[in-house]
Biopython code that builds the backbone (N, CA, C, O; Angstrom):
import numpy as np
from Bio.PDB.StructureBuilder import StructureBuilder

atoms = [
    (1, "UNK", "N", (0.851, -1.178, 0.000)),
    (1, "UNK", "CA", (0.000, 0.000, 0.000)),
    (1, "UNK", "C", (0.891, 1.234, 0.000)),
    (1, "UNK", "O", (1.946, 1.251, 0.635)),
    (2, "UNK", "N", (0.462, 2.257, -0.711)),
    (2, "UNK", "CA", (1.141, 3.546, -0.766)),
    (2, "UNK", "C", (0.298, 4.572, -0.018)),
    (2, "UNK", "O", (-0.917, 4.647, -0.200)),
    (3, "UNK", "N", (0.961, 5.359, 0.825)),
    (3, "UNK", "CA", (0.300, 6.424, 1.585)),
    (3, "UNK", "C", (0.969, 7.737, 1.215)),
    (3, "UNK", "O", (2.196, 7.835, 1.188)),
    (4, "UNK", "N", (0.153, 8.744, 0.931)),
    (4, "UNK", "CA", (0.669, 10.073, 0.614)),
    (4, "UNK", "C", (-0.061, 11.076, 1.495)),
    (4, "UNK", "O", (-1.291, 11.095, 1.543)),
    (5, "UNK", "N", (0.702, 11.905, 2.189)),
    (5, "UNK", "CA", (0.148, 12.998, 2.978)),
    (5, "UNK", "C", (0.618, 14.309, 2.355)),
    (5, "UNK", "O", (1.800, 14.477, 2.055)),
    (6, "UNK", "N", (-0.311, 15.225, 2.166)),
    (6, "UNK", "CA", (0.009, 16.510, 1.562)),
    (6, "UNK", "C", (-0.493, 17.614, 2.486)),
    (6, "UNK", "O", (-1.694, 17.729, 2.734)),
    (7, "UNK", "N", (0.438, 18.425, 2.994)),
    (7, "UNK", "CA", (0.090, 19.559, 3.854)),
    (7, "UNK", "C", (-0.035, 20.807, 2.981)),
    (7, "UNK", "O", (0.839, 21.101, 2.166)),
    (8, "UNK", "N", (-1.132, 21.530, 3.165)),
    (8, "UNK", "CA", (-1.430, 22.708, 2.351)),
    (8, "UNK", "C", (-1.763, 23.892, 3.256)),
    (8, "UNK", "O", (-2.599, 23.783, 4.153)),
    (9, "UNK", "N", (-1.105, 25.013, 3.014)),
    (9, "UNK", "CA", (-1.397, 26.238, 3.761)),
    (9, "UNK", "C", (-2.010, 27.236, 2.783)),
    (9, "UNK", "O", (-1.349, 27.711, 1.860)),
    (10, "UNK", "N", (-3.291, 27.543, 3.006)),
    (10, "UNK", "CA", (-4.097, 28.315, 2.062)),
    (10, "UNK", "C", (-4.105, 29.802, 2.438)),
    (10, "UNK", "O", (-4.107, 30.165, 3.614)),
    (11, "UNK", "N", (-4.108, 30.646, 1.406)),
    (11, "UNK", "CA", (-4.223, 32.095, 1.620)),
    (11, "UNK", "C", (-5.541, 32.366, 2.341)),
    (11, "UNK", "O", (-6.585, 31.865, 1.925)),
    (12, "UNK", "N", (-5.507, 33.150, 3.414)),
    (12, "UNK", "CA", (-6.739, 33.397, 4.181)),
    (12, "UNK", "C", (-7.901, 33.945, 3.353)),
    (12, "UNK", "O", (-9.059, 33.639, 3.638)),
    (13, "UNK", "N", (-7.608, 34.745, 2.338)),
    (13, "UNK", "CA", (-8.696, 35.310, 1.529)),
    (13, "UNK", "C", (-9.178, 34.369, 0.429)),
    (13, "UNK", "O", (-10.049, 34.734, -0.360)),
    (14, "UNK", "N", (-8.614, 33.153, 0.372)),
    (14, "UNK", "CA", (-8.983, 32.185, -0.655)),
    (14, "UNK", "C", (-9.662, 30.928, -0.089)),
    (14, "UNK", "O", (-9.894, 29.968, -0.824)),
    (15, "UNK", "N", (-9.976, 30.931, 1.199)),
    (15, "UNK", "CA", (-10.479, 29.721, 1.847)),
    (15, "UNK", "C", (-11.732, 29.151, 1.180)),
    (15, "UNK", "O", (-11.788, 27.954, 0.900)),
    (16, "UNK", "N", (-12.707, 29.969, 0.931)),
    (16, "UNK", "CA", (-13.957, 29.493, 0.333)),
    (16, "UNK", "C", (-13.717, 28.961, -1.074)),
    (16, "UNK", "O", (-14.196, 27.882, -1.424)),
    (17, "UNK", "N", (-12.987, 29.707, -1.870)),
    (17, "UNK", "CA", (-12.690, 29.272, -3.234)),
    (17, "UNK", "C", (-11.869, 27.984, -3.222)),
    (17, "UNK", "O", (-12.103, 27.093, -4.038)),
    (18, "UNK", "N", (-10.920, 27.882, -2.314)),
    (18, "UNK", "CA", (-10.094, 26.681, -2.205)),
    (18, "UNK", "C", (-10.950, 25.455, -1.877)),
    (18, "UNK", "O", (-10.790, 24.405, -2.499)),
    (19, "UNK", "N", (-11.841, 25.581, -0.920)),
    (19, "UNK", "CA", (-12.661, 24.436, -0.524)),
    (19, "UNK", "C", (-13.553, 23.956, -1.676)),
    (19, "UNK", "O", (-13.783, 22.755, -1.817)),
    (20, "UNK", "N", (-14.046, 24.867, -2.481)),
    (20, "UNK", "CA", (-14.808, 24.487, -3.669)),
    (20, "UNK", "C", (-13.898, 23.799, -4.676)),
    (20, "UNK", "O", (-14.261, 22.766, -5.239)),
    (21, "UNK", "N", (-12.725, 24.362, -4.904)),
    (21, "UNK", "CA", (-11.747, 23.809, -5.839)),
    (21, "UNK", "C", (-11.322, 22.392, -5.441)),
    (21, "UNK", "O", (-11.280, 21.501, -6.289)),
    (22, "UNK", "N", (-11.011, 22.179, -4.174)),
    (22, "UNK", "CA", (-10.465, 20.894, -3.726)),
    (22, "UNK", "C", (-11.519, 19.789, -3.733)),
    (22, "UNK", "O", (-11.171, 18.610, -3.806)),
    (23, "UNK", "N", (-12.782, 20.145, -3.661)),
    (23, "UNK", "CA", (-13.857, 19.149, -3.642)),
    (23, "UNK", "C", (-13.836, 18.272, -4.890)),
    (23, "UNK", "O", (-14.119, 17.077, -4.803)),
    (24, "UNK", "N", (-13.506, 18.844, -6.053)),
    (24, "UNK", "CA", (-13.429, 18.061, -7.286)),
    (24, "UNK", "C", (-12.321, 17.016, -7.211)),
    (24, "UNK", "O", (-12.500, 15.885, -7.663)),
    (25, "UNK", "N", (-11.185, 17.390, -6.646)),
    (25, "UNK", "CA", (-10.076, 16.448, -6.505)),
    (25, "UNK", "C", (-10.465, 15.298, -5.584)),
    (25, "UNK", "O", (-10.213, 14.135, -5.899)),
    (26, "UNK", "N", (-11.067, 15.616, -4.467)),
    (26, "UNK", "CA", (-11.446, 14.588, -3.494)),
    (26, "UNK", "C", (-12.477, 13.629, -4.091)),
    (26, "UNK", "O", (-12.320, 12.412, -3.994)),
    (27, "UNK", "N", (-13.512, 14.163, -4.698)),
    (27, "UNK", "CA", (-14.557, 13.331, -5.288)),
    (27, "UNK", "C", (-14.001, 12.436, -6.390)),
    (27, "UNK", "O", (-14.286, 11.239, -6.426)),
    (28, "UNK", "N", (-13.217, 13.010, -7.278)),
    (28, "UNK", "CA", (-12.645, 12.232, -8.365)),
    (28, "UNK", "C", (-11.685, 11.160, -7.881)),
    (28, "UNK", "O", (-11.689, 10.040, -8.391)),
    (29, "UNK", "N", (-10.866, 11.499, -6.902)),
    (29, "UNK", "CA", (-9.874, 10.555, -6.390)),
    (29, "UNK", "C", (-10.528, 9.389, -5.665)),
    (29, "UNK", "O", (-10.094, 8.246, -5.809)),
    (30, "UNK", "N", (-11.548, 9.663, -4.901)),
    (30, "UNK", "CA", (-12.248, 8.591, -4.183)),
    (30, "UNK", "C", (-12.886, 7.581, -5.133)),
    (30, "UNK", "O", (-13.063, 6.417, -4.772)),
    (31, "UNK", "N", (-13.229, 8.013, -6.334)),
    (31, "UNK", "CA", (-13.891, 7.142, -7.307)),
    (31, "UNK", "C", (-12.914, 6.256, -8.087)),
    (31, "UNK", "O", (-13.345, 5.361, -8.814)),
    (32, "UNK", "N", (-11.629, 6.488, -7.947)),
    (32, "UNK", "CA", (-10.645, 5.715, -8.704)),
    (32, "UNK", "C", (-10.546, 4.287, -8.175)),
    (32, "UNK", "O", (-10.671, 4.045, -6.974)),
    (33, "UNK", "N", (-10.321, 3.351, -9.088)),
    (33, "UNK", "CA", (-10.331, 1.937, -8.715)),
    (33, "UNK", "C", (-9.211, 1.557, -7.746)),
    (33, "UNK", "O", (-9.425, 0.677, -6.911)),
    (34, "UNK", "N", (-8.060, 2.157, -7.811)),
    (34, "UNK", "CA", (-6.956, 1.803, -6.918)),
    (34, "UNK", "C", (-6.928, 2.573, -5.620)),
    (34, "UNK", "O", (-6.011, 2.401, -4.817)),
    (35, "UNK", "N", (-7.934, 3.434, -5.395)),
    (35, "UNK", "CA", (-7.964, 4.234, -4.171)),
    (35, "UNK", "C", (-8.604, 3.458, -3.040)),
    (35, "UNK", "O", (-9.692, 2.902, -3.194)),
    (36, "UNK", "N", (-7.927, 3.424, -1.904)),
    (36, "UNK", "CA", (-8.452, 2.770, -0.707)),
    (36, "UNK", "C", (-9.078, 3.777, 0.249)),
    (36, "UNK", "O", (-10.035, 3.465, 0.958)),
    (37, "UNK", "N", (-8.524, 4.997, 0.261)),
    (37, "UNK", "CA", (-9.024, 6.057, 1.147)),
    (37, "UNK", "C", (-8.458, 7.379, 0.668)),
    (37, "UNK", "O", (-7.293, 7.460, 0.278)),
    (38, "UNK", "N", (-9.289, 8.418, 0.698)),
    (38, "UNK", "CA", (-8.832, 9.745, 0.277)),
    (38, "UNK", "C", (-9.579, 10.776, 1.106)),
    (38, "UNK", "O", (-10.788, 10.945, 0.952)),
    (39, "UNK", "N", (-8.860, 11.465, 1.984)),
    (39, "UNK", "CA", (-9.503, 12.440, 2.853)),
    (39, "UNK", "C", (-8.839, 13.800, 2.796)),
    (39, "UNK", "O", (-7.631, 13.909, 2.588)),
    (40, "UNK", "N", (-9.630, 14.821, 2.981)),
    (40, "UNK", "CA", (-9.154, 16.203, 3.034)),
    (40, "UNK", "C", (-9.644, 16.787, 4.349)),
    (40, "UNK", "O", (-10.845, 16.813, 4.615)),
    (41, "UNK", "N", (-8.708, 17.258, 5.175)),
    (41, "UNK", "CA", (-9.037, 17.677, 6.537)),
    (41, "UNK", "C", (-8.441, 19.034, 6.846)),
    (41, "UNK", "O", (-7.365, 19.384, 6.362)),
    (42, "UNK", "N", (-9.159, 19.797, 7.664)),
    (42, "UNK", "CA", (-8.614, 21.052, 8.185)),
    (42, "UNK", "C", (-7.908, 20.730, 9.493)),
    (42, "UNK", "O", (-8.464, 20.048, 10.354)),
    (43, "UNK", "N", (-6.678, 21.225, 9.641)),
    (43, "UNK", "CA", (-5.923, 20.978, 10.863)),
    (43, "UNK", "C", (-6.575, 21.689, 12.038)),
    (43, "UNK", "O", (-7.049, 22.818, 11.910)),
    (44, "UNK", "N", (-6.594, 21.022, 13.173)),
    (44, "UNK", "CA", (-7.167, 21.613, 14.381)),
    (44, "UNK", "C", (-6.385, 22.850, 14.793)),
    (44, "UNK", "O", (-5.158, 22.885, 14.700)),
    (45, "UNK", "N", (-7.103, 23.854, 15.245)),
    (45, "UNK", "CA", (-6.477, 25.065, 15.754)),
    (45, "UNK", "C", (-5.994, 26.026, 14.686)),
    (45, "UNK", "O", (-5.306, 26.996, 15.003)),
    (46, "UNK", "N", (-6.338, 25.780, 13.423)),
    (46, "UNK", "CA", (-5.937, 26.695, 12.353)),
    (46, "UNK", "C", (-7.155, 27.056, 11.507)),
    (46, "UNK", "O", (-8.169, 26.359, 11.513)),
    (47, "UNK", "N", (-7.027, 28.137, 10.796)),
    (47, "UNK", "CA", (-8.086, 28.538, 9.874)),
    (47, "UNK", "C", (-7.739, 28.212, 8.430)),
    (47, "UNK", "O", (-8.626, 28.130, 7.580)),
    (48, "UNK", "N", (-6.443, 28.025, 8.146)),
    (48, "UNK", "CA", (-6.041, 27.915, 6.747)),
    (48, "UNK", "C", (-5.046, 26.782, 6.452)),
    (48, "UNK", "O", (-4.397, 26.794, 5.406)),
    (49, "UNK", "N", (-4.922, 25.816, 7.350)),
    (49, "UNK", "CA", (-4.014, 24.699, 7.100)),
    (49, "UNK", "C", (-4.812, 23.410, 6.938)),
    (49, "UNK", "O", (-5.677, 23.085, 7.751)),
    (50, "UNK", "N", (-4.498, 22.688, 5.867)),
    (50, "UNK", "CA", (-5.228, 21.480, 5.506)),
    (50, "UNK", "C", (-4.254, 20.329, 5.278)),
    (50, "UNK", "O", (-3.054, 20.534, 5.095)),
    (51, "UNK", "N", (-4.793, 19.129, 5.293)),
    (51, "UNK", "CA", (-4.012, 17.920, 5.021)),
    (51, "UNK", "C", (-4.845, 17.004, 4.131)),
    (51, "UNK", "O", (-6.022, 16.757, 4.394)),
    (52, "UNK", "N", (-4.213, 16.510, 3.078)),
    (52, "UNK", "CA", (-4.804, 15.452, 2.274)),
    (52, "UNK", "C", (-4.098, 14.166, 2.684)),
    (52, "UNK", "O", (-2.868, 14.105, 2.692)),
    (53, "UNK", "N", (-4.867, 13.147, 3.022)),
    (53, "UNK", "CA", (-4.310, 11.848, 3.402)),
    (53, "UNK", "C", (-4.871, 10.821, 2.430)),
    (53, "UNK", "O", (-6.079, 10.588, 2.379)),
    (54, "UNK", "N", (-3.964, 10.205, 1.652)),
    (54, "UNK", "CA", (-4.341, 9.287, 0.583)),
    (54, "UNK", "C", (-3.790, 7.892, 0.865)),
    (54, "UNK", "O", (-2.651, 7.749, 1.310)),
    (55, "UNK", "N", (-4.591, 6.870, 0.607)),
    (55, "UNK", "CA", (-4.146, 5.479, 0.658)),
    (55, "UNK", "C", (-4.451, 4.838, -0.694)),
    (55, "UNK", "O", (-5.591, 4.841, -1.159)),
    (56, "UNK", "N", (-3.405, 4.286, -1.314)),
    (56, "UNK", "CA", (-3.521, 3.690, -2.637)),
    (56, "UNK", "C", (-3.113, 2.224, -2.581)),
    (56, "UNK", "O", (-2.257, 1.835, -1.786)),
    (57, "UNK", "N", (-3.723, 1.433, -3.419)),
    (57, "UNK", "CA", (-3.466, -0.007, -3.456)),
    (57, "UNK", "C", (-1.998, -0.303, -3.737)),
    (57, "UNK", "O", (-1.403, -1.160, -3.083)),
    (58, "UNK", "N", (-1.408, 0.396, -4.704)),
    (58, "UNK", "CA", (-0.021, 0.140, -5.081)),
    (58, "UNK", "C", (0.503, 1.321, -5.905)),
    (58, "UNK", "O", (-0.209, 2.300, -6.130)),
    (59, "UNK", "N", (1.745, 1.211, -6.346)),
    (59, "UNK", "CA", (2.362, 2.283, -7.128)),
    (59, "UNK", "C", (1.650, 2.494, -8.458)),
    (59, "UNK", "O", (1.574, 3.623, -8.944)),
    (60, "UNK", "N", (1.128, 1.423, -9.053)),
    (60, "UNK", "CA", (0.390, 1.557, -10.306)),
    (60, "UNK", "C", (-0.861, 2.422, -10.122)),
    (60, "UNK", "O", (-1.212, 3.199, -11.009)),
    (61, "UNK", "N", (-1.524, 2.292, -8.989)),
    (61, "UNK", "CA", (-2.705, 3.114, -8.706)),
    (61, "UNK", "C", (-2.322, 4.581, -8.564)),
    (61, "UNK", "O", (-3.044, 5.462, -9.030)),
    (62, "UNK", "N", (-1.184, 4.845, -7.919)),
    (62, "UNK", "CA", (-0.698, 6.230, -7.781)),
    (62, "UNK", "C", (-0.377, 6.797, -9.164)),
    (62, "UNK", "O", (-0.750, 7.927, -9.481)),
    (63, "UNK", "N", (0.317, 6.005, -9.984)),
    (63, "UNK", "CA", (0.680, 6.452, -11.327)),
    (63, "UNK", "C", (-0.568, 6.769, -12.156)),
    (63, "UNK", "O", (-0.600, 7.769, -12.873)),
    (64, "UNK", "N", (-1.588, 5.924, -12.061)),
    (64, "UNK", "CA", (-2.838, 6.168, -12.784)),
    (64, "UNK", "C", (-3.516, 7.437, -12.273)),
    (64, "UNK", "O", (-4.013, 8.239, -13.064)),
    (65, "UNK", "N", (-3.536, 7.619, -10.963)),
    (65, "UNK", "CA", (-4.116, 8.817, -10.349)),
    (65, "UNK", "C", (-3.439, 10.080, -10.866)),
    (65, "UNK", "O", (-4.096, 11.079, -11.160)),
    (66, "UNK", "N", (-2.115, 10.017, -10.972)),
    (66, "UNK", "CA", (-1.353, 11.195, -11.404)),
    (66, "UNK", "C", (-1.683, 11.634, -12.824)),
    (66, "UNK", "O", (-1.368, 12.762, -13.204)),
    (67, "UNK", "N", (-2.308, 10.773, -13.611)),
    (67, "UNK", "CA", (-2.664, 11.096, -14.992)),
    (67, "UNK", "C", (-4.115, 11.551, -15.159)),
    (67, "UNK", "O", (-4.508, 11.952, -16.254)),
    (68, "UNK", "N", (-4.910, 11.495, -14.099)),
    (68, "UNK", "CA", (-6.335, 11.830, -14.209)),
    (68, "UNK", "C", (-6.549, 13.323, -14.427)),
    (68, "UNK", "O", (-5.735, 14.135, -13.987)),
    (69, "UNK", "N", (-7.631, 13.690, -15.097)),
    (69, "UNK", "CA", (-7.927, 15.115, -15.301)),
    (69, "UNK", "C", (-8.071, 15.889, -13.988)),
    (69, "UNK", "O", (-7.612, 17.027, -13.895)),
    (70, "UNK", "N", (-8.704, 15.286, -12.967)),
    (70, "UNK", "CA", (-8.892, 16.031, -11.716)),
    (70, "UNK", "C", (-7.566, 16.268, -10.999)),
    (70, "UNK", "O", (-7.401, 17.304, -10.355)),
    (71, "UNK", "N", (-6.615, 15.337, -11.093)),
    (71, "UNK", "CA", (-5.317, 15.560, -10.467)),
    (71, "UNK", "C", (-4.494, 16.562, -11.275)),
    (71, "UNK", "O", (-3.817, 17.411, -10.695)),
    (72, "UNK", "N", (-4.542, 16.479, -12.581)),
    (72, "UNK", "CA", (-3.816, 17.437, -13.416)),
    (72, "UNK", "C", (-4.340, 18.861, -13.198)),
    (72, "UNK", "O", (-3.563, 19.815, -13.179)),
    (73, "UNK", "N", (-5.649, 18.998, -13.036)),
    (73, "UNK", "CA", (-6.229, 20.317, -12.734)),
    (73, "UNK", "C", (-5.707, 20.817, -11.391)),
    (73, "UNK", "O", (-5.354, 21.989, -11.257)),
    (74, "UNK", "N", (-5.658, 19.934, -10.400)),
    (74, "UNK", "CA", (-5.112, 20.293, -9.089)),
    (74, "UNK", "C", (-3.683, 20.806, -9.234)),
    (74, "UNK", "O", (-3.352, 21.874, -8.717)),
    (75, "UNK", "N", (-2.840, 20.060, -9.928)),
    (75, "UNK", "CA", (-1.442, 20.471, -10.109)),
    (75, "UNK", "C", (-1.321, 21.830, -10.784)),
    (75, "UNK", "O", (-0.506, 22.661, -10.385)),
    (76, "UNK", "N", (-2.124, 22.045, -11.792)),
    (76, "UNK", "CA", (-2.032, 23.274, -12.585)),
    (76, "UNK", "C", (-2.601, 24.503, -11.897)),
    (76, "UNK", "O", (-2.223, 25.624, -12.235)),
    (77, "UNK", "N", (-3.508, 24.315, -10.932)),
    (77, "UNK", "CA", (-4.215, 25.466, -10.374)),
    (77, "UNK", "C", (-4.043, 25.680, -8.869)),
    (77, "UNK", "O", (-4.388, 26.753, -8.372)),
    (78, "UNK", "N", (-3.530, 24.715, -8.137)),
    (78, "UNK", "CA", (-3.524, 24.819, -6.677)),
    (78, "UNK", "C", (-2.658, 25.976, -6.164)),
    (78, "UNK", "O", (-2.981, 26.573, -5.138)),
    (79, "UNK", "N", (-1.580, 26.295, -6.855)),
    (79, "UNK", "CA", (-0.668, 27.334, -6.359)),
    (79, "UNK", "C", (-1.353, 28.679, -6.137)),
    (79, "UNK", "O", (-0.933, 29.451, -5.275)),
    (80, "UNK", "N", (-2.398, 28.965, -6.900)),
    (80, "UNK", "CA", (-3.079, 30.253, -6.738)),
    (80, "UNK", "C", (-3.768, 30.391, -5.373)),
    (80, "UNK", "O", (-4.092, 31.500, -4.948)),
    (81, "UNK", "N", (-3.987, 29.273, -4.700)),
    (81, "UNK", "CA", (-4.664, 29.277, -3.407)),
    (81, "UNK", "C", (-3.697, 29.220, -2.217)),
    (81, "UNK", "O", (-4.117, 29.432, -1.079)),
    (82, "UNK", "N", (-2.433, 28.941, -2.454)),
    (82, "UNK", "CA", (-1.501, 28.619, -1.375)),
    (82, "UNK", "C", (-0.521, 29.736, -1.065)),
    (82, "UNK", "O", (-0.175, 30.541, -1.929)),
    (83, "UNK", "N", (-0.078, 29.768, 0.195)),
    (83, "UNK", "CA", (0.957, 30.721, 0.608)),
    (83, "UNK", "C", (2.344, 30.119, 0.481)),
    (83, "UNK", "O", (3.333, 30.850, 0.526)),
    (84, "UNK", "N", (2.443, 28.804, 0.324)),
    (84, "UNK", "CA", (3.726, 28.109, 0.187)),
    (84, "UNK", "C", (3.499, 26.820, -0.595)),
    (84, "UNK", "O", (2.365, 26.370, -0.755)),
    (85, "UNK", "N", (4.585, 26.236, -1.076)),
    (85, "UNK", "CA", (4.507, 24.957, -1.777)),
    (85, "UNK", "C", (3.925, 23.886, -0.849)),
    (85, "UNK", "O", (4.195, 23.905, 0.352)),
    (86, "UNK", "N", (3.140, 22.963, -1.382)),
    (86, "UNK", "CA", (2.646, 21.854, -0.547)),
    (86, "UNK", "C", (3.815, 21.024, -0.017)),
    (86, "UNK", "O", (4.836, 20.870, -0.688)),
    (87, "UNK", "N", (3.652, 20.499, 1.183)),
    (87, "UNK", "CA", (4.634, 19.577, 1.759)),
    (87, "UNK", "C", (4.095, 18.174, 1.558)),
    (87, "UNK", "O", (2.993, 17.856, 2.007)),
    (88, "UNK", "N", (4.874, 17.329, 0.880)),
    (88, "UNK", "CA", (4.407, 16.002, 0.499)),
    (88, "UNK", "C", (5.268, 14.945, 1.183)),
    (88, "UNK", "O", (6.497, 14.992, 1.132)),
    (89, "UNK", "N", (4.596, 13.994, 1.822)),
    (89, "UNK", "CA", (5.257, 12.871, 2.470)),
    (89, "UNK", "C", (4.705, 11.593, 1.857)),
    (89, "UNK", "O", (3.502, 11.336, 1.907)),
    (90, "UNK", "N", (5.602, 10.792, 1.275)),
    (90, "UNK", "CA", (5.197, 9.546, 0.626)),
    (90, "UNK", "C", (5.730, 8.374, 1.445)),
    (90, "UNK", "O", (6.885, 8.377, 1.869)),
    (91, "UNK", "N", (4.874, 7.365, 1.666)),
    (91, "UNK", "CA", (5.249, 6.213, 2.478)),
    (91, "UNK", "C", (4.757, 4.921, 1.838)),
    (91, "UNK", "O", (3.808, 4.923, 1.054)),
    (92, "UNK", "N", (5.408, 3.834, 2.179)),
    (92, "UNK", "CA", (4.981, 2.505, 1.773)),
    (92, "UNK", "C", (4.668, 1.712, 3.025)),
    (92, "UNK", "O", (5.461, 1.688, 3.965)),
    (93, "UNK", "N", (3.521, 1.068, 3.039)),
    (93, "UNK", "CA", (3.156, 0.205, 4.176)),
    (93, "UNK", "C", (3.248, -1.238, 3.768)),
    (93, "UNK", "O", (2.982, -2.127, 4.577)),
]
sb = StructureBuilder()
sb.init_structure("model")
sb.init_model(0)
sb.init_chain("A")
sb.init_seg("    ")
for serial, (resi, resn, name, xyz) in enumerate(atoms, 1):
    if name == "N":
        sb.init_residue(resn, " ", resi, " ")
    sb.init_atom(name, np.array(xyz, "f"), 0.0, 1.0, " ", f" {name:<3s}", serial, name[0])
structure = sb.get_structure()
C-alpha cells in the first residue's frame, strides 16, 4: 500500500474558493479503482491549514491517479490558493 500525505497552507482570503476547488479532486480521487481512502481535513487550531491523506493499493494506482484530469487540474491550479509549496510525504506500508 502507498500512503501520501500533503500539507497545504491556504491564503486566508482564498479559503472558500479553495474548498470548492479541492472538492473536485477529493470526489474524483475517491472514485478511482486503486484508491483505498482519500480524505481532506482542516488541521485543528488553524483557519487555513489542511491535510490530504491518501491510501492507494499500489504504485500503479498512484501512477494512474497522477494522470487523471482532476489531479492534473489540481497540479495546474492549486498554487493560486496557497501561501507556500505543498509539503508532500510519501510512504509505503
